[in-house]
N, C-alpha and C positions, 0 to 999 in steps of 0.2 A: 390729560394723559393718564392719570390714575383711574379715571372712569373707564377708559379704553382697556387698560390692563385688567380691571375687574371683570369687564365684559368678556375678554378673552379667556380668563380663568374659568368663568361660569360655563362658557361653551366647551372648554376642554374637559372639565371635571363635571360631567353630567351625573355620573353615578358615584356612590360611595367607593372609597379606594379598593376594598376587597372585591367588589363587583367589577370595577373597571379592570383590576388586575386579571381577573378570570377571563373577561372579554378579550383583553390584550393577548393573553397566552393562547386562547382558542384561535384567535385571528392569525397566529403564526403558523397554523397548520395548513398544509396544501389544500387548495380548493375551497377554503373557508374565508369569505369576505367579512367585512365589519357587521353587516346585517345578520348573516348566518351565525357569526360568533355571538351576537347579542341573543339570538333565539336559543342557541344551545345553552348559553350561560343561564338564562332565565328558566329553561327547562330543568337544568341541574339544580337550580335553587328551589324549584317546586318539588323536587323529589324528596321522599322521606329520607332522613339522615342515613338510615341503614343502606338504602339503595345507592346513595351517593358514595358511601364508604366502600361498598362492593366494587364500584367503578374505580375508585382510587386504589383499592387493593389489587385489582386486576392489572392496572397499569404498572404499579410498583412491582408486582410479581413477574410480569412479562419482562420488564427491564432487568430484573435480577436474574431470571432463569434462561431467557431466550438469547441465543448467540447465532453466529453464522457458521454453517457447516464448514469444516476445515477442508473438505474435498470440493464441493460444488458451490458453496457460499449461499445456499438457501438458508432460510431461517430454521433453527433447530433448537430443541431443548437439550441436545447432547452434542458431543464433539463432531459426530457424523450423523447426518439426518437419516430418517427412516428410508428414504428413497435410495440413498447411496449404500445403505446397509442391506438392501434387498438383493440377494444373490441371484434372483431370477431375472433381473434386468440385463439387457444387452450392453456389454461394456464397449462394443465397437462403434456404437452410434451415440453421438453427443449433441444434444439440443441446447443451443446458446440462446438465452433470454436476457431481458434487461433487468427485471425485478422478480422477487419471490412470488408475487401475485400472478405472474405469467406462468409459472410452474403449475399453479393450481388450475389455471384456465386450460392448459394443455392436458393435464391429468384428467380433467372432467370429460374430455373427449373419449377416453379409454382407447385411443388409437396409437399411442406411443409407449414403447416398452424399453426405451434406451435410457441413457443417463442425461443429466442436466448440468449446465454451467451457468451460473447467474452472474452477469457482469456488474450488477448493482448500479445500473445507470446506462446512459448512452452518450455518445460524443456530442458536446454542445459547447463550442468555442465561446459563444456569447456569455455563457455562465462559467467559463473557465474550466470546463470538464474535457480533459483530453484523455488519451490512452492510459496515462499514468494514474489517473483517478479511477480507472475501471480495473476489473479483474482480468486484464488481457494477458499479462505475463503468467498468471496462474493457469489460464487456459492453455497457453502454449506448453507449459510444463507438464500438463496432464497427457498430452497426445501420445508420446512414445511409451511411457510406462504403462498406460492403460490400453495400448494397441488400438487406438481409435482409427477407424477407417473412413468414417463419414462425420462431418460436422454440419448440422442443420442450423442455419442462421434464422432465428425466430424473433428478431427485433421488430419493433412496431413499424407499420407501413406509413411512417411520416418522415419528414425531412431528416430529423436527427437519427431515427432508426435506420433509414436507408443509408445514410452516411456511415453509420457504425457497421452495417452489413458489408458495405463496399470496402471499408478499411480492413475488416477481418478477412474478407475474401482475398484481398491482395496479400495478406500475411500468410494465409493458410495454403493457397493453391501451390506455391513453389515447394511445399513440403510433401507433395504427392498424395494428399488426402482429398477425398471427394468432398466438395463443398456445395451444399444446396441451400436454397432460400425458400421459405414457405410462400406458397402462392397467395395472391390477394386479388380480390375482385368483388363481384356482386354478392351480397348476403342472401341466404336462402329466404324466400318470401319477399324479396325486394322487387321494386318496379323499375324498369329501365329509365322511365321519364324522370325519376327522382335521383338517379345516379349522377355524380359529378363526372367531369371528363376524365380525371385521373383514374378513378375507380373503374369506369367503363373501359378505359384503355387497357388497364391491367387485366380485366376479365377477358378481353379479346386476345391479349398477348399470351395469356396462359390457358387458352382454350385447349380442350382435349377431345380425342375421338370418343364417340359413344360406344359403350360396351355392347 
């Protein structure tokens, strides 16, 4: 029995405690599995101490200084983010997204000049995420004071994102506000033969007349 316990301990503690702690913490990050966590940990250990401290300082500084915008809930170094502070943007059009990174993606298109609202997630009953865990009440509170006339639902085109869009649509339509949903379909440069049925179906559903 003692031999089996020792064997189990050797399998569990492969690395020295500080290394294992680093791997364990990295493994808690989304999208990083055990092998990726090990690779990142050993990369960090190979870095010069100065570079590793720069990373540590950047993380600490971000945690200290970055907050959520009090208006749209995007990440910001101030109480109100630079997009909300920009008086040139259209107050009447509000684009609802799941995460701050979605704001960056839309801004890169240079096609949208309205305002944003970040839900900070999407509906996911399996993980216990309902409307109360999202910034839904804050969204509703913005509509009248900001004279919003259109809400663009830009949640992700997956099961959770679609459920979130449908839920918000049911809440917003009775308020007399125009509710739209971003189109989804074939990516530019894609081939029909490689498209899945859902994507191809969406492309057909949202077809438009040629200019």
